[in-house]
Structure formats: structure tokens, C-alpha cells
C-alpha positions in Angstrom: 0.0 0.0 0.0 1.3 3.4 -0.9 2.3 5.7 2.0 -0.1 8.6 2.2 1.1 12.1 2.7 -0.3 12.0 6.2 1.7 8.9 7.1 4.8 10.4 5.5 4.6 13.5 7.7 4.6 11.2 10.7 7.5 9.1 9.5 9.8 11.4 7.5 10.4 14.4 9.9 14.2 14.6 9.9 15.0 17.8 11.8 13.3 20.1 14.3 14.0 23.6 15.6 14.8 26.9 14.0 17.6 27.1 11.4 19.8 29.8 10.1 20.4 30.5 6.5 23.5 32.2 5.0 22.9 35.3 3.0 24.3 34.8 -0.4 23.4 36.2 -3.8 22.1 32.9 -5.1 20.1 31.8 -2.0 18.8 35.2 -1.0 16.5 35.2 -4.1 14.7 32.1 -2.7 14.2 33.2 0.9 10.5 32.7 1.7 8.3 35.8 2.2 7.8 34.7 5.8 11.5 34.9 6.5 13.2 38.2 7.5 17.0 38.3 7.2 19.2 40.4 9.3 22.2 42.3 7.8 24.5 39.6 9.1 22.6 36.9 7.2 20.9 35.4 10.2 17.1 34.9 10.5 15.2 37.6 12.4 13.7 36.2 15.6 10.3 37.6 14.6 10.2 35.6 11.4 8.6 32.2 11.1 10.6 29.3 12.5 11.1 26.0 10.7 9.6 23.5 13.1 10.4 20.4 11.0 11.9 19.5 7.7 10.4 16.7 5.5 12.5 15.3 2.7 10.5 14.7 -0.5 11.0 11.7 -2.8 12.2 12.6 -6.3 9.4 13.9 -8.6 8.2 11.1 -10.8 7.1 12.5 -14.1 6.5 9.2 -15.8 3.0 10.2 -16.8 1.8 8.5 -20.0 -1.0 10.8 -21.0 -0.3 12.5 -24.3 0.0 16.3 -24.0 -3.1 16.8 -26.3 -5.1 14.8 -23.8 -3.7 16.8 -20.9 -4.9 20.0 -22.5 -8.2 18.4 -23.5 -8.9 17.2 -20.0 -7.7 20.4 -18.2 -10.6 21.9 -16.3 -11.7 23.3 -13.0 -13.1 20.6 -10.7 -14.5 21.6 -7.3 -15.7 18.2 -6.1 -12.7 16.9 -4.1 -12.4 13.8 -2.0 -10.8 14.2 1.5 -8.7 11.1 0.9 -5.0 11.7 1.5 -2.6 11.7 -1.5 0.6 9.6 -1.7 3.7 11.7 -1.0 5.2 10.7 -4.3 2.3 12.4 -6.1 2.5 15.5 -3.9 6.3 15.8 -4.6 5.5 15.6 -8.4 2.7 18.2 -8.0 5.1 20.6 -6.2 7.8 20.2 -8.7 5.4 20.7 -11.6 4.1 23.9 -9.9 7.4 25.6 -9.2 10.4 23.2 -9.1 13.8 23.6 -10.8 13.9 22.1 -14.3 17.4 23.5 -14.9 19.0 23.4 -11.5 22.5 24.0 -12.9 21.1 27.5 -14.0 18.8 27.9 -11.0 15.9 28.1 -13.5 12.3 26.9 -12.7 9.5 25.2 -14.6 7.5 28.5 -14.4 8.9 31.7 -15.9 9.1 35.1 -14.1 9.7 38.6 -15.2 13.5 39.3 -15.3 13.9 35.9 -13.6 12.8 37.5 -10.2 11.5 34.1 -9.0 9.4 36.1 -6.6 7.0 33.3 -5.6 6.9 31.1 -2.6 4.7 28.0 -2.6 3.2 26.8 0.7 1.5 23.5 1.2 -1.4 23.3 3.7 -2.5 20.0 5.1 -4.2 18.6 8.2 -0.8 18.5 10.0 0.4 22.1 9.4 1.7 24.7 6.9 4.9 23.9 4.9 7.2 26.0 2.8 8.2 24.2 -0.4 12.0 24.4 -0.6 12.4 23.5 -4.3 16.2 23.8 -4.1 16.4 21.1 -1.4 13.2 19.2 -2.6 11.8 19.4 0.9 8.9 20.7 2.9 9.7 23.0 5.9 7.0 23.3 8.5 6.3 26.9 9.6 3.1 26.3 11.5 1.4 23.4 13.2 -2.3 22.5 13.0 -5.0 22.0 10.4 -5.4 25.3 8.6 -6.7 24.2 5.2 -10.1 25.4 6.2 -8.7 28.8 7.1 -7.7 29.6 3.5 -11.3 30.2 2.5 -14.9 29.5 3.5 -15.6 27.8 0.2 -16.7 24.2 0.3 -13.7 22.7 -1.6 -11.3 24.0 1.1 -13.4 22.3 3.8 -12.9 18.9 2.1 -9.5 19.0 0.3 -6.7 17.0 1.9 -4.1 19.6 0.8 -4.0 23.1 -0.7 -1.2 25.1 -2.3 -1.0 28.8 -1.6 1.0 31.0 -4.0 2.7 34.0 -2.2 4.3 36.8 -4.1 7.4 38.1 -2.2 7.8 41.8 -3.1 11.3 41.9 -1.6 12.4 40.1 -4.8 10.7 42.7 -7.1 12.6 45.8 -6.0 13.7 46.3 -9.6 10.1 47.3 -10.4 9.9 50.8 -8.9 6.3 51.4 -10.1 3.8 49.5 -8.0 1.4 49.1 -10.9 4.1 47.4 -13.0 5.2 45.2 -10.1 1.6 44.1 -9.4 1.1 43.4 -13.1 4.1 41.1 -13.4 3.3 39.4 -10.1 -0.1 38.5 -11.4 1.2 37.3 -14.7 3.9 35.1 -13.0 1.2 33.7 -10.7 -0.8 32.6 -13.7 2.1 30.5 -15.0 2.3 28.5 -11.7 -1.4 28.1 -11.5 -1.6 26.7 -15.0 1.3 24.3 -14.2 -0.8 23.0 -11.3 -3.9 22.6 -13.6 -1.9 20.7 -16.2 -0.3 18.3 -13.6 -3.7 17.7 -12.1 -5.1 16.9 -15.5 -2.4 14.4 -16.2 -2.6 12.8 -12.8 -6.5 12.8 -12.8 -6.7 15.0 -9.8 -9.2 17.8 -9.1 -8.3 21.4 -8.5 -9.6 24.9 -8.7 -7.7 28.3 -8.8 -9.3 30.4 -6.1 -8.7 34.1 -5.5 -11.4 34.4 -2.9 -9.1 33.7 0.0 -8.6 35.1 3.5 -5.4 37.1 2.7 -5.2 38.8 6.1 -5.5 35.5 8.0 -3.0 33.9 5.6 -0.5 36.7 6.1 -0.6 36.1 9.9 -0.4 32.3 9.6 2.5 32.3 7.2 4.1 35.5 8.5 4.2 37.4 5.3 6.2 40.6 5.8 6.3 42.2 2.3 4.1 40.2 -0.1 0.7 38.9 -0.8 -1.1 35.6 -1.0 -2.3 35.7 -4.6 -4.0 32.4 -5.3 -4.8 29.1 -3.6 -5.3 25.7 -5.2 -7.1 22.9 -3.2 -6.0 19.6 -4.6 -7.3 16.0 -4.2 -8.9 13.0 -5.9 -12.0 13.5 -7.8 -15.4 12.5 -6.5 
């Protein structure tokens, strides 16, 4: 029997406690929106702590559905079963959304304006809230508890086993001096990630819906967003 994501969370926690991250040109671009960094490169004590780290299995992209069929079957499906998903499938979903397809160049599967890579992807499940560290292929818990239902009052969030929340980190968009231009590109880049989620779900026969009607103020507090915005959320699960 395949391990479910819930079981994997219980068995695959490999580290606990806060961690410090060195401030380098390469890594600084991928600091989550919830993390504040001091001038000396250490994490600000007021930022979210990493409570546990879960190593993900390699993304398995051995899906056999022809791309024409993937496009044909791509649709919004709001009827989602609460059944847990295998962690292998979750790993592939996260990689498809915002993983590195050219790691030697630090380039992702989703494009971004001037390669800002301004998005952070958070996974919500019944155990907690996790930052997707694409570089390390891991999930870093930043909050405990079942907060899937806190994302939105809409029915599909009350039933889904997981949800992905896409957060624009404006600290990585300082090159856009005009707020209107910044917001435009943040919205465009969000659309790329959202479509990647849709296409993976189509190929894996999962249900999802892109939802903009989310509790942004509550999410900002849960995640600890300092200078950014939760743009979209995708509940994901098996189809009813």
C-alpha cells in the first residue's frame, strides 16, 4: 500500500527547531516571504521558525497521458475527496508547480519577469503549513495544525486534503519601482504557476480549482508574510 502524505509526515520528519540561512546572492532570491533576514545573514527572531523538515522523494514525471489529452482534460473541478494523497504524487505536484527544471542554472518550470523568481509556494494539510523548498526538494513546517479550512470558507477547502498557496514576495521585485508594474508582473507570473498546477492535475487525474477568494489577512498572519501577498490558492485532491 502506498504511503499517504499524512503517514509520510509522521515518519519522515528529519529535523526540528529553527535554522539559520547564510545570506548569499544565489540563496537570497529564494528566501520565503515569511522569513526576515538580518544584515549579518541570520534569521530575524520575529520571522517564522522552521519547526520540522520533510525530505520529499524525487518527482516522478513518468505520466503517460499525451499532451493533447492533458490539454483536452484540463478543467476546474470543485468536487474533491478528502482522501490523502501519496507523498510521491505530492512531490511531483510541487515540482510541476514551481520546481527547478534547470537546476544548474537555478531556473524553474515557471517563468518570471526578469527571472525574479518572486513566488513562494506553501502547502497546507491537516498537520500544518509547509514552505516548499524547491532547491532542497523538501517541505519546511512553519506552523502546526489543520489550517486548510482557514484559507477560504468555500466548500472545496473544507474537504480537500491539501492546498497550495502562492505567495508573491515583493522583496524580490525591487527592480520594479512602479507599484502598478510590479503588481502586473506578479499577477502574470502567478498565472504560470497556476496553469502548471492545472496541467499536472489533468495528467494525474486530480481535481483542483484556482481560487482568488481567500482570507489574505489571515494567511498573512499564519505564514508570517512581511512584504508580499497571498495571490491564489489551489485545493487539490482526488475527484469525487
